[in-house]
Every structure is written in C-alpha cells, then in structure tokens.
C-alpha positions as CSV (number, residue, x, y, z in Angstrom):
1,M,103.5,111.6,91.9
2,K,103.2,107.8,92.9
3,V,103.1,105.4,89.9
4,C,101.8,101.9,91.3
5,L,102.1,99.0,88.4
6,A,99.5,97.0,88.1
7,G,98.9,93.7,85.9
8,Y,101.5,92.0,87.3
9,F,99.8,89.1,88.7
10,G,100.5,85.5,87.6
11,W,103.7,86.1,85.5
12,T,107.0,83.8,87.1
13,V,109.3,85.5,85.6
14,I,108.1,88.7,87.7
15,D,108.1,86.4,90.8
16,D,111.4,85.4,89.9
17,Y,113.1,89.0,89.7
18,L,110.8,90.6,92.7
19,P,112.9,89.5,95.6
20,S,116.3,90.6,94.2
21,I,114.2,94.4,94.9
22,E,115.1,96.2,98.2
23,D,111.8,96.4,100.1
24,K,109.2,99.0,100.9
25,S,110.9,100.5,97.9
26,I,108.4,100.5,94.8
27,F,104.5,101.5,94.6
28,T,101.9,98.4,93.2
29,L,98.1,98.2,92.8
30,Q,96.7,94.8,92.2
31,S,93.0,93.3,91.6
32,F,91.0,91.0,94.1
33,F,89.3,89.7,91.3
34,D,92.5,88.3,90.0
35,Y,92.9,86.4,93.8
36,K,89.4,85.7,94.2
37,S,90.6,81.7,94.0
38,M,92.3,82.3,97.2
39,S,94.6,79.8,96.5
40,E,98.2,80.1,98.5
41,K,100.0,80.5,96.3
42,K,98.2,83.9,94.7
43,H,98.7,84.6,98.7
44,R,102.1,84.4,98.9
45,E,102.4,86.2,95.3
46,I,100.4,89.2,97.3
47,E,102.0,89.1,100.5
48,L,105.4,89.4,98.7
49,F,104.2,92.3,96.7
50,I,103.1,94.4,100.0
51,K,106.2,93.5,101.2
52,K,108.2,95.7,98.7
53,S,105.9,98.0,98.6
54,S,105.9,101.0,100.5
55,L,102.9,101.7,98.6
56,F,100.3,98.7,98.0
57,I,96.8,99.5,96.8
58,L,93.9,97.1,96.6
59,D,91.8,97.1,93.9
60,S,88.1,95.5,94.5
61,G,88.6,94.6,91.3
62,A,84.8,96.1,90.5
63,F,86.2,97.2,86.5
64,S,86.6,93.5,85.8
65,F,82.5,93.1,86.0
66,F,82.0,96.2,84.0
67,G,80.9,95.6,80.0
68,N,78.9,92.7,80.8
69,N,76.1,93.5,83.2
70,N,76.7,90.2,85.3
71,T,74.7,90.6,88.4
72,E,74.2,87.4,89.0
73,V,77.2,87.8,91.4
74,D,76.8,87.2,95.3
75,W,78.0,90.2,96.6
76,D,77.8,89.0,100.3
77,S,80.2,86.3,99.0
78,Y,82.4,88.4,97.4
79,I,82.7,91.4,100.0
80,S,83.1,88.6,102.8
81,N,86.0,87.5,101.1
82,Y,87.7,90.9,100.0
83,C,87.5,91.9,103.8
84,D,89.1,88.5,104.9
85,F,91.7,89.2,102.4
86,I,92.4,92.6,103.6
87,N,92.2,91.5,107.4
88,K,94.5,88.6,106.3
89,H,97.2,90.5,104.9
90,K,96.6,93.7,106.8
91,I,96.6,96.0,104.1
92,K,95.5,99.6,104.6
93,N,94.6,101.3,101.3
94,F,92.1,99.4,99.2
95,I,89.3,100.6,96.3
96,E,85.8,100.5,97.5
97,L,83.4,98.5,94.9
98,D,82.3,100.8,92.9
99,I,79.7,99.3,90.6
100,D,77.0,101.8,90.5
101,N,76.4,100.7,87.6
102,L,75.4,97.5,88.1
103,V,73.2,97.7,91.8
104,G,73.0,101.7,92.2
105,I,74.7,103.8,94.9
106,K,73.2,103.1,97.6
107,E,74.2,99.7,97.6
108,V,77.2,101.2,97.0
109,E,77.3,103.2,100.1
110,R,75.9,99.6,101.8
111,I,78.5,98.0,101.0
112,R,81.1,100.6,101.2
113,E,79.8,100.9,105.1
114,V,79.9,96.9,105.8
115,I,83.6,96.5,104.3
116,T,84.2,99.7,107.1
117,Q,82.9,97.6,109.8
118,K,84.6,94.5,108.8
119,T,88.1,95.8,108.3
120,G,87.7,98.6,110.8
121,L,89.2,101.0,107.8
122,K,87.4,103.2,105.6
123,P,88.1,102.3,102.2
124,I,89.3,104.4,99.2
125,P,85.3,105.6,97.3
126,V,85.7,105.9,93.4
127,W,84.4,109.5,91.7
128,R,82.5,109.3,88.7
129,P,80.6,111.9,87.0
130,S,77.0,110.4,87.3
131,R,78.0,110.9,91.3
132,G,77.6,114.8,91.1
133,I,80.1,117.0,92.1
134,E,78.1,116.9,95.2
135,Y,79.2,113.9,95.8
136,W,82.9,115.0,95.3
137,D,82.5,117.8,98.3
138,Y,81.4,115.0,100.3
139,M,83.6,112.1,99.7
140,I,86.8,114.9,100.5
141,K,85.2,115.9,103.4
142,N,84.9,112.5,104.8
143,F,87.7,110.5,103.2
144,S,91.4,111.0,103.6
145,Y,92.1,108.8,100.2
146,V,89.9,109.5,97.0
147,A,90.1,107.7,93.7
148,I,88.6,109.1,90.0
149,S,88.0,106.5,87.8
150,A,90.5,107.6,84.8
151,S,90.7,104.6,82.8
152,G,89.8,105.6,79.8
153,K,87.2,103.0,79.5
154,Y,83.3,103.5,79.6
155,D,82.2,106.0,81.9
156,S,85.7,107.3,82.8
157,S,86.2,108.4,78.5
158,W,85.8,111.9,79.8
159,T,89.5,111.8,81.3
160,R,90.9,111.5,78.1
161,N,89.8,114.9,76.1
162,K,91.1,118.4,77.1
163,G,88.0,119.1,78.8
164,G,88.8,116.1,81.0
165,Q,92.2,116.8,82.0
166,V,90.7,120.5,82.8
167,A,88.6,119.2,85.2
168,I,90.7,116.5,87.0
169,R,93.1,119.8,87.9
170,K,89.9,121.6,89.2
171,L,88.7,117.6,91.5
172,T,92.4,117.5,92.3
173,K,92.3,121.1,93.7
174,L,89.0,120.9,95.8
175,A,90.8,117.7,97.1
176,N,94.2,119.4,98.3
177,K,92.4,122.2,100.1
178,N,91.0,119.8,102.1
179,K,94.1,118.0,102.7
180,C,92.6,114.5,100.9
181,K,95.2,112.5,98.7
182,V,93.3,111.2,94.9
183,H,94.6,108.2,93.2
184,G,94.2,107.8,89.2
185,L,92.5,104.6,88.6
186,G,93.9,103.2,85.6
187,Y,95.6,107.0,84.3
188,T,98.3,105.9,81.9
189,S,99.2,109.2,80.1
190,V,103.0,110.1,80.9
191,K,102.8,112.7,79.1
192,N,99.8,114.9,81.1
193,M,100.4,113.0,84.5
194,K,102.3,116.4,86.0
195,Y,98.7,117.9,84.8
196,T,96.5,116.6,87.0
197,G,97.4,116.9,90.3
198,F,97.0,113.4,91.4
199,Y,98.9,112.0,94.7
200,S,99.4,108.3,93.0
201,V,98.1,106.4,89.5
202,D,98.5,103.3,88.4
203,S,99.1,101.5,85.1
204,T,99.3,98.9,83.5
205,S,101.7,100.3,80.6
206,W,104.6,98.7,81.2
207,L,103.2,95.3,79.7
208,T,102.1,96.7,76.2
209,A,105.6,95.8,75.2
210,Q,105.4,92.0,75.7
211,K,101.7,92.2,75.1
212,F,101.1,93.5,72.1
213,G,104.8,93.6,70.7
214,G,106.1,96.7,69.0
215,G,109.3,98.0,71.3
216,I,111.0,98.5,74.4
217,K,110.7,101.3,76.2
218,V,113.8,102.7,77.9
219,F,113.5,105.1,80.7
220,N,115.8,108.0,80.4
221,P,115.7,109.4,83.4
222,H,117.7,112.9,82.9
223,L,115.3,113.7,79.9
224,G,112.1,112.6,82.2
225,N,111.0,110.2,79.7
226,F,111.0,107.0,77.4
227,K,112.5,106.2,74.4
228,T,111.2,103.3,72.2
229,I,113.4,100.4,70.6
230,K,112.0,98.9,68.2
231,K,111.7,94.8,68.1
232,P,113.6,94.0,64.9
233,H,111.5,92.5,62.2
234,G,109.8,89.3,61.8
235,Q,111.3,88.4,65.6
236,K,109.4,88.0,68.8
237,L,110.0,89.7,72.2
238,K,110.9,87.2,74.9
239,I,108.3,86.6,77.9
240,S,111.4,88.1,80.0
241,V,111.3,91.3,78.5
242,R,108.3,91.8,81.0
243,A,111.0,91.8,83.8
244,H,113.3,94.6,81.4
245,Q,109.9,96.5,81.4
246,F,109.3,96.1,85.1
247,N,112.7,97.4,85.5
248,E,112.4,100.7,83.7
249,W,109.2,101.6,84.7
250,I,110.7,101.5,88.9
251,K,113.2,103.7,87.4
252,F,110.4,105.8,86.2
253,Q,108.2,105.5,90.0
254,K,111.6,107.1,91.3
255,Y,111.5,110.1,88.9
256,A,107.8,110.8,89.6
257,D,107.8,110.3,92.7
258,N,110.9,113.1,93.0
259,K,109.8,115.2,89.9
260,I,105.9,115.1,89.2
C-alpha cells in the first residue's frame, strides 16, 4: 500500500528538509484549496513535491467546503483554475470535485466531464454511500483509479466502525476484480490499513506530535509499528519535530509499500 503524506503545505522546515530526499522516492497528496491563490512560491513548492514523489495526488479541495454549506463559490472559476494548475504541472492523478452535498450528483458529473475535457485525463471519482452500490459498480468499470471518502468526518463516519471495515473490503475486492485501484481519502488507521484492500491512502497523522503536543512517533521497521516517546512535562516540542516526523513516516511509507 502507498501511504501518501498530506497536510505539509507552507511549512518551511519541510521545504528545507525535502531537497535532501531522493527524487521519486516518496508518496504525497496535496489539496488544491491550499494553492488557490496561485502564487509563484506555492507553485515552486508543489513542483518540488511532484519531483520528489513517485505518486503525487492533487486533491480538488472539496473537503474544505464541507461543514459550512458554502454554495456561493464561483465553481466555474474554481474548476478553470484547477484545470490550469493540473495542466501547468502535468499532474496525472487528481481528485474530482466531490461536492455532492452542495450541488448534487448531476452537477458533479457535469463538472467531472468539464475537467476531463480541459485536462485530457479522467479525474479520480470519489464514492460515498449516498451514491449507492450501483454507482460504485459504474465507477470501477469506467475508471482505473477511484477513491472512497474515509476521513471519518461528515458522511464518511461509517468507515471507522467494524461494519465499515467489512464494507470497505467488499468494495475494494469488487474493484480489484475490475483491475481498478482504490484510494482511501483521509484514511489514517495504521492498525487497520492492512485489512482494507486500498491501493493507496493519505494521512496527516505525521503532524499530530507537533500540532497537538504529546509524544514523538518513532517507526520500528522490524515490528511494523510506531513507538511513542512522550515529551518531558512542561516542555514544548520544537517546530523541527515536523521534519523528524516526516522522516519517520517516510520509513513507514517504505514499509507499507512492501509489507501491506
């Protein structure tokens, strides 16, 4: 399984650390929403991650619009900028605007077709229960790469219970029969990854130590798990912890790619 690191946007400590990583040696995902201002600095950042990643996935940023029912967005303008960005950086793997709850599935399908026409490539469609099992069947027969919304938030909370794990496995088995790869969007459960059948997932779990405090994660490649080293009481973790955690999760990426 390919575990894409996500959520790194705008952190100079990572920008300083990343150049030392060998090209095409990591897996990453980034949201276009973070780059929507389209500054040249942000372009350079994403170019570096594309260069370093053997698998780079660009998320449309649809998740960032959830929770506030923001229907005042100029979607045509957003789509145009999204496609321009994809074309400029020659991005091969990118997520559709899965904004079903905001505009409805018919509009999502229209937008999907617009993106396909503008980029010459099919975006990765995202399945959620509201689309139904017949739509899953349609997706895995018409796309080579699909995704399941699996962050555990909003309408993907079902993916985090026992029944959800069983359902995910059934869905990925159907996809595999059709030689279709499945990405778990926002799936961060290291413990359960091996049971999902996902081809790839993305995670921001590597950020939790510096973002929320607590302990530093150290990956053990022999046992295939993380050990938590708690920080001394009363001390704050330095921002450089981000680079350390990034490195530990790269170790996990290599392990997962070979073992999971």
